[in-house]
Residue, then its C-alpha position, 0 to 999 in steps of 0.5 A: x265073059x265069053x266071047x261069043x258077039x253079044x247082039x244088043x239088039x235081041x237082048x233089048x227085045x228080050x229085055x222090053x219083052x220081060x219088062x211089057x208081060x211085067x207090067x200087062x201082068x202087073x196092071x190086069x191084076x190091079x183093075x181087078x180091083x174092087x175099088x176101081x170097078x166100084x161103078x160097075x160093080x154098083x155098090x154090090x157086098x163084093x165091095x165090103x170084103x174087098x181087103x185092100x193091103x192085100x190086094x196091094x200084096x198080090x200087086x206087089x208080089x206079081x210084080x216082084x215075081x214078073x221084075x225078077x225076070x228082067x233084072x236077072x236077065x239084065x245083070x247076068x248080061x255082059x253089056x252090064x258086065x261090060x258097063x259095071x266094069x267101066x262104071x268103076x274104072x272110072x272111079x278109081x279115076x275120079x278118086x284119084x283126081x280128088x286125092x291130086x285136088x285135095x292134096x293141091x288145096x291143103x299145100x296152099x293153104x299150108x296144111x300138111x298132106x296126107x304124105x306129109x303126115x306119113x312122113x312124119x309117121x316113118x321118121x317116129x317109127x324110125x325114131x322109135x325103134x332106136x329108142x328102143x335098142x338104144x334102151x336094149x343097149x343099156x340093159x345089157x350094159x347094166x347086166x354086164x357091170x352087175x356080173x362083174x362086181x359081183x364076181x369080184x365081191x365073190x373073190 
């Protein structure tokens, strides 16, 4: 984030102007709908050719185009970045708190906790490594015993 001073009041004024422009353009376009102006048109043939889905599509495109300006402005602001950082920080604090509550709850119910399971897993890994080492030593002893019996039988 840059070291420039961020003027929040000016930012919100600009953001409101973009939002106001968005709403004005969208409502202006929507107000031109022949369905809304049925009484004014006197039921002439314009309403017969009117396609509500294409009119709504135009309304949506106008809204999307103008709102994207407002959202882009908001997402690029230092205010948004600092708020997002605070949310992430608070989320990690909440997760840590919930982990502690869960561990205490499991201990009170006499269930193993994550820490307990990790200790058991570490012990199992150590046992597996020792068994593998013993198996290798047994294989070496067997090979040495076979080679000594072959040498004595060939004499």
